[in-house]
N, C-alpha and C positions, 0 to 999 in steps of 0.2 A: 802592956800593948802586945799585940802577936799580930803576924800578917794571915791576910784571908788566904783562904782558899781557893784554886779557881774557879770551883762555881759559886764560893760563895761570893768572890767579885763582881764576875761576869752578871750575877744578879743583883748586887748593889751598884754596878752600873747600868745596867737596865731598867733601874729602877726611877720613877720620875721623881729627875732633880736637874738642876739648871747645872749644866757645868761651866767649867771657867776654861779656854781657849788660849793655850801659851805658846807665842809664834816666833823666834828667833828672829832677829833683825840686825844681821852682822853686829858695827860697830855700837849700835843705838839699843835703849832697853827695849830688852822683849815685849812685845804685846800682848795685852794679857786682859781678855775682854769674856764678859758675860754669855754665853749661847745655848740657845735649844740645841738638841740633839738629839738622834735614837740610835738606840745601839740593840740587836736581839742577839744574846747569850751564843757564840760561836762566829759570830760575822763583821759585817764591816761598822765601823765606826760613820757615823751619816751628819752631817751639818747644812744645813741650808744656810745661804747669804744672799745678799747682789753681787754680781760679777764685777769687778773695779773698786767695791772697796776697800777699806785699809785694812780687813782680815785679809781680804781674800787678794791682795796683792802679797800682801806678808806671806799668805800662803804657798803663791807662785814661784817667792825667792824663794824658801826656805826648801820647801819639797817635804816637808816632816813638821810634825806639830804635835802637841802631849793639850790633853783635857781634863781636868781634876774635878772631881765630885766629891760633895763631903755631907755627912751628917752632922749638922749645929749644937746638936743637944746631947748631952749625957746618955749613953756610953757615944762618943765622939769615934767618928768611922772617917774614913777617905779611899780613892781611890783615884791614881794615876796612871792614864795610860797617855804612850808614845809610839809614833808608828809614822811609817811615810805615808804620805797621800797616793795613793795610787790611778785617782782619776777625778778632775777637776774637768771635763769636755761639755757637762751638759746639765740642763736644768732639772729641779725634780720635777718626776709625773704628778700630776695632783693626789694623788694614791702617795705617793711617800711623802708630800708639802705634807698632807691631813696626816698621818700619822704620827708625824714633826709635832704639829701644832695640837693633836689632838692629846699628846704626855702634858703638855702645861692647860690645856683648856677645855670645858665642856666642849663638844659634838659641837653645836648649831653656833659657839661663837667660835672654832678652831676653825667652823666650814668659811666662817665671816671673813677671818683672817688671812684664810687662804687664797679665799677671791681679789681678797684688796693686797695679794705682798707676791704671789706669784705672778711673774714676769718673765718675758724674753728674757731679760737679763739676770734671772738667775742663775743657779748655781748650786749642784749637789756637789761638796768635797764627800769623795769616800779616803778613809784612811783605813791602811791594816794594822791592829793593834800587836804590837810586836813586843814592844816594853811595859810592864806593869810594877808598881809599887802599892801598896795598903798596908793599914794598918786598921784593926778591928780593937777599942778599948775595952771591950766590954770581952776578951775573953782573960 
């Protein structure tokens, strides 16, 4: 088992994977839920959700989060990134929402999803990736 290089872990996180979002909640168990996200190497982690949702409320209270992505087939690999929320003040643009949805659905389905899901109550959470954990069992 070996740690990934900076380039390897950023490319792995940028791949088309569902992330598992984890947010501390004081004395309660952490909230851990699957999410669609976007990430470009060297940039911020972007997560689109409904304002006021359980995820959004937990993020607002904690101010930070972790996201884990994995390869579930051999050789096993994973990346966990953690960091502070740097912005959650506005909804994603249609372009940003489409960039997220297009990672997980064909273009026509992604457009339909965005048309039905992007609303005034949407929020784009921006996270600065500060801490990384990774493992690549192929090394």
